[in-house]
C-alpha positions in Angstrom: 72.3 281.4 124.5 75.3 283.6 125.0 77.4 281.4 122.8 75.4 282.3 119.6 74.6 285.9 120.5 77.8 286.9 118.6 77.8 286.4 114.8 80.0 283.8 113.2 81.8 285.0 110.1 83.8 282.5 108.0 84.2 280.2 111.0 85.6 282.9 113.3 83.5 284.0 116.3 83.3 287.8 116.2 84.2 289.6 119.5 83.1 293.0 120.8 85.5 295.9 121.4 85.6 297.7 124.7 84.3 301.3 125.0 87.7 302.7 123.9 87.4 300.8 120.6 90.2 298.4 121.5 89.9 294.7 122.2 90.6 293.8 125.8 93.9 291.9 126.5 92.0 288.7 127.5 89.9 288.9 124.3 92.9 289.4 122.1 94.5 286.4 123.6 91.5 284.2 123.1 91.0 285.4 119.5 94.6 285.0 118.5 95.5 281.7 116.9 98.6 280.3 118.6 101.1 278.2 116.8 101.6 274.9 118.6 104.6 272.6 118.2 104.6 270.3 121.2 106.9 267.2 121.1 105.3 263.8 121.4 106.0 262.0 124.7 106.2 258.2 125.3 104.3 257.0 128.4 103.8 253.3 129.0 102.6 251.6 125.8 101.7 254.7 123.9 103.0 258.0 122.4 101.0 261.0 123.5 100.7 264.6 122.5 99.7 267.5 124.8 98.1 270.5 123.0 95.6 273.3 123.6 92.1 273.1 122.2 89.2 275.6 122.3 86.0 274.5 124.0 82.7 276.2 124.9 81.6 275.8 128.5 78.4 277.4 129.6 78.4 279.6 126.5 82.0 280.8 126.9 85.0 279.9 124.9 88.0 278.5 126.9 91.2 276.9 126.1 91.8 273.5 127.7 94.9 271.3 127.7 94.2 268.0 125.9 96.2 264.7 125.9 95.9 262.8 122.6 97.0 259.3 122.1 99.0 259.1 118.8 100.5 255.7 118.3 101.9 252.6 120.0 105.1 253.0 121.9 106.8 250.6 119.5 106.6 253.1 116.6 109.8 255.0 115.8 109.8 258.6 117.1 110.3 259.9 113.5 107.1 258.4 112.4 105.3 259.6 115.5 106.4 263.2 114.8 104.8 262.9 111.3 101.5 261.9 112.9 101.7 264.7 115.4 102.3 267.2 112.6 99.1 266.1 110.8 97.2 266.4 114.1 98.5 269.9 114.6 98.1 271.1 111.0 94.4 272.0 111.2 95.0 274.0 114.3 98.0 275.9 113.1 96.7 276.6 109.6 93.2 277.7 110.7 91.6 274.7 109.1 89.7 274.1 112.4 87.4 277.1 112.8 86.8 278.4 116.3 83.2 277.6 115.9 84.1 273.9 115.5 84.7 273.8 119.3 80.9 274.1 119.8 79.2 271.0 121.1 77.0 269.1 118.7 74.0 269.3 120.9 74.5 273.1 121.4 74.7 273.6 117.7 71.6 271.6 116.9 69.5 273.3 119.7 70.7 276.9 119.1 71.2 277.1 115.4 69.9 274.1 113.4 66.5 273.8 115.0 65.8 277.5 114.9 67.3 278.4 111.5 67.0 275.5 109.1 64.4 273.1 110.5 61.5 275.7 110.2 62.1 275.8 106.5 61.0 272.2 106.1 57.5 270.7 105.9 55.9 269.9 109.3 56.0 266.2 108.6 59.7 266.4 107.7 60.4 268.4 110.8 58.8 265.7 113.0 60.9 262.9 111.4 64.1 264.9 111.7 63.4 265.8 115.4 62.7 262.1 116.1 66.0 261.0 114.6 68.0 263.7 116.4 66.4 262.8 119.8 66.6 259.0 119.5 69.9 258.5 117.6 72.1 261.5 117.0 72.0 263.3 120.4 72.7 260.1 122.4 75.6 259.2 120.1 77.2 262.6 119.4 75.6 265.1 121.9 78.6 265.3 124.2 81.1 265.8 121.3 82.4 269.0 119.8 81.7 269.6 116.1 85.4 269.2 115.3 85.3 265.7 116.8 82.9 264.5 114.1 85.5 263.1 111.8 84.8 260.8 108.8 86.3 257.9 110.9 84.1 258.7 113.9 81.0 258.8 111.8 81.8 255.7 109.7 82.4 253.8 112.9 79.0 254.8 114.2 77.2 253.8 111.0 79.1 250.6 110.7 78.1 249.8 114.3 74.4 250.3 113.8 74.5 247.8 110.9 74.1 245.0 113.4 71.1 246.7 115.1 67.5 245.9 114.3 67.1 249.1 112.3 66.1 248.7 108.7 68.3 250.0 105.8 65.7 252.7 105.2 66.0 253.9 108.9 69.8 253.9 108.8 69.6 255.8 105.5 67.3 258.4 107.2 69.7 258.8 110.1 72.5 259.5 107.6 70.4 262.0 105.7 69.6 264.0 108.9 73.3 264.0 110.0 74.4 265.1 106.6 71.8 267.9 106.7 73.1 269.1 110.1 76.8 269.1 109.1 76.0 270.7 105.7 74.4 273.6 107.5 77.4 273.9 109.8 79.5 274.5 106.7 77.1 277.2 105.4 77.2 279.0 108.8 81.0 278.8 109.0 81.2 276.3 111.8 83.0 273.6 109.7 85.2 273.7 106.7 84.2 270.4 105.2 81.3 267.9 105.6 82.8 264.8 107.3 79.7 262.8 106.2 81.0 262.8 102.6 82.0 259.3 101.7 80.3 257.7 104.8 78.8 254.4 103.7 76.0 252.2 104.9 76.2 248.4 105.2 74.0 246.8 102.5 70.5 245.9 103.3 70.0 242.4 104.8 67.5 241.5 102.2 67.2 242.2 98.5 64.9 244.9 97.1 61.5 243.7 97.9 58.4 244.6 95.9 56.6 247.5 97.6 52.9 246.5 98.2 50.0 247.9 96.2 46.3 247.0 96.5 44.7 244.6 94.1 41.8 246.4 92.4 39.3 243.7 93.5 40.5 243.9 97.2 40.3 247.7 97.0 36.5 247.7 96.8 36.4 245.3 99.8 38.5 247.8 101.7 36.3 250.7 100.6 33.2 248.9 101.9 34.6 248.9 105.5 35.4 252.7 105.6 32.7 255.2 106.5 32.0 258.4 104.6 33.4 260.9 103.9 36.7 259.0 104.4 35.7 256.2 101.9 35.3 258.9 99.1 38.7 260.3 100.1 40.3 256.9 99.7 38.5 256.4 96.5 39.7 259.7 95.1 43.3 259.0 96.3 43.5 255.6 94.6 41.9 256.8 91.3 43.8 260.1 91.0 47.1 259.5 92.7 46.7 262.6 94.9 48.9 262.8 98.0 47.0 263.0 101.3 48.1 266.6 101.8 46.8 267.5 98.3 43.5 265.7 98.9 42.9 267.5 102.2 43.8 270.9 100.6 41.4 270.3 97.6 38.8 273.0 97.1 35.6 272.9 95.1 37.0 275.4 92.5 39.7 272.7 91.8 37.1 270.1 90.8 36.1 270.4 87.1 33.9 268.3 84.8 36.6 265.8 83.9 39.7 267.0 85.7 41.2 268.2 89.0 43.7 271.0 89.6 46.3 270.6 92.3 47.5 274.0 93.5 47.6 273.8 97.3 48.3 271.3 100.1 47.6 271.1 103.8 49.7 269.1 106.2 49.1 269.0 110.0 48.5 272.7 110.4 50.6 274.0 107.6 49.3 275.3 104.2 51.7 275.4 101.3 52.3 275.0 97.6 52.4 271.5 96.1 55.6 269.4 96.6 57.2 270.5 93.4 56.5 272.5 90.2 55.5 269.3 88.5 53.0 268.6 91.3 51.2 271.9 90.6 49.1 270.7 87.6 45.7 269.8 86.3 45.2 266.1 85.6 42.5 264.3 83.8 40.1 262.3 86.0 37.5 259.6 85.2 34.0 261.0 85.3 33.1 258.4 87.9 35.5 260.0 90.3 34.0 263.4 89.8 30.5 262.0 90.3 31.5 260.4 93.6 33.0 263.7 94.8 29.7 265.5 94.1 27.7 262.7 95.6 29.1 263.7 99.0 26.8 266.8 98.9 23.9 264.4 99.5 25.5 262.3 102.2 24.7 262.6 105.9 27.3 261.3 108.4 26.2 259.8 111.7 28.5 260.2 114.8 27.9 258.6 118.2 28.0 261.0 121.1 27.4 258.9 124.2 24.0 257.2 123.8 22.9 259.8 121.2 23.6 259.9 117.5 24.4 263.2 115.9 24.0 263.7 112.2 26.0 266.1 110.1 26.1 266.8 106.3 29.3 265.4 104.8 29.7 268.7 102.9 28.8 271.8 105.0 29.4 274.3 102.2 30.5 274.0 98.6 31.5 277.5 97.6 34.5 277.8 95.3 37.0 278.3 98.1 35.5 275.7 100.5 37.2 272.5 101.2 35.9 269.4 99.5 36.9 267.2 102.4 36.5 268.9 105.8 36.1 267.6 109.3 32.6 266.4 109.9 31.7 268.3 113.1 33.6 271.7 112.6 34.3 271.8 108.9 38.0 272.4 109.6 40.9 270.9 107.6 41.5 267.3 108.4 44.7 265.5 109.6 46.0 262.7 107.4 47.4 260.7 110.3 44.0 260.8 112.2 42.1 259.5 109.1 44.8 256.8 108.6 44.8 255.5 112.2 41.1 255.7 112.9 39.5 254.6 109.6 41.9 253.2 107.0 44.2 251.1 109.1 41.4 249.3 111.0 39.6 248.4 107.8 42.9 247.2 106.1 43.8 245.0 109.1 40.4 243.4 109.0 41.3 242.3 105.4 44.8 241.2 106.3 46.3 244.3 104.6 47.8 246.1 107.6 50.4 247.7 105.3 47.9 250.0 103.6 48.6 253.7 104.0 48.3 256.9 102.0 51.6 256.1 100.1 50.2 252.6 99.2 47.1 254.3 97.7 49.3 256.5 95.5 51.5 253.6 94.5 48.5 251.5 93.7 47.3 254.3 91.3 50.7 254.2 89.5 50.6 250.4 89.2 47.0 250.4 88.0 48.0 252.8 85.2 50.7 250.2 84.2 48.1 247.4 84.3 45.9 249.5 82.0 48.8 249.8 79.5 49.6 253.5 80.1 52.7 254.9 78.4 55.5 255.8 80.8 55.3 259.5 80.0 51.6 259.5 80.5 51.9 257.8 83.9 54.6 260.4 84.8 52.3 263.2 83.9 49.4 261.7 85.8 51.6 261.1 88.9 53.0 264.6 88.5 56.6 263.5 88.9 59.5 265.6 87.8 61.3 262.5 86.3 59.9 259.4 84.7 62.5 257.3 86.6 60.6 258.1 89.8 57.4 256.7 88.4 59.1 253.6 87.1 61.5 252.8 89.8 59.6 253.8 92.9 55.9 253.8 92.2 55.0 251.3 89.4 55.4 247.8 90.8 56.2 244.4 89.3 53.1 242.7 88.1 53.6 238.9 87.7 50.5 238.4 85.5 51.8 241.1 83.1 55.2 239.4 82.8 53.6 236.0 82.3 51.6 237.3 79.3 54.7 238.8 77.8 56.6 235.5 78.1 53.7 233.5 76.7 53.6 235.8 73.7 57.3 235.5 73.1 56.9 232.4 71.0 54.2 233.9 68.9 56.3 237.0 68.2 59.5 235.1 67.2 57.8 232.1 65.6 60.1 229.9 67.7 59.1 226.5 69.2 60.1 225.7 72.8 59.3 222.0 72.5 62.3 219.7 72.0 
């Protein structure tokens, strides 16, 4: 786009000189910041202010006359002039960069999507693009960046509090908007992030317990999933590996009693583990290792019309070969395909439609707690940077465990609870 062909430096759009090395008269007029001091005028029931504002139309910056409603006509002129001075102050003091006249949708399309979004994981990109398309562009696409004030944004987020969106969805919309406006500060389009201080209405329900799979029900689930996906689910639940780490696992990473996580694969993208803490070697039960190696002896049957084709579950087991690869081609798998085709149908058959990859990882953390694992040991096994993440997000409340503690309270204190 022509608009962003010119660099933006400290919020000022750079302009090109003519062949003589001098700025053209029209360019100088456009680049010059004009001091404005219009007088408020009363019309009907309101006070209004006429001023000049920069806008970008078809990639070109133009000045347009704007009429802004200031206050009710009943307000004294002296007070209205104070309001007018506050409206004009950002324009006259250069606190509203020229780039702030860019439309929100133009900025997102021309800069954010091409500059910042590619630095994120593919799955994160997909979520952000969905939020932008379904929520942010419909609400703010026609506005200039300078029009996104704290009040405008707070009104929007207060308004969606009455919608059917969950608190988590509203929080995600806020995160994406904050990311966009933060990048606008970095690239000199805005001076301050108007999302700072924007609040969300509280959740309609209290913090619910996030589901995890009961160990006994887990084996019933496993029995309904075909190989090699059953072994993937088994390894995920008993090691806590993320789906992307499981898919990126190579035979050289599988040891006698441990697994090394040093790579991940997510929907066409290879990369390092999520964090430094995630890049680690964790101890694994020998039964898990045995189950992984058992895959080398498994043959998978796939229907092809009326015929049945048979493939080895493991095509090759060299050090750099994938432990879990697609059955037909041996290519890296897609986590969402495995989830929708194999895990979800089996889970729904058992009345556990909420099962997903995250639930498997959460179940591992909760099983560690049930087994009496120390918090720091559980943190290391889950490869979290902070123990609070393990405690507050992954390990879930276990009623039976709490009941045992309460029943032992009397024994510990020697107290009698009988009147």
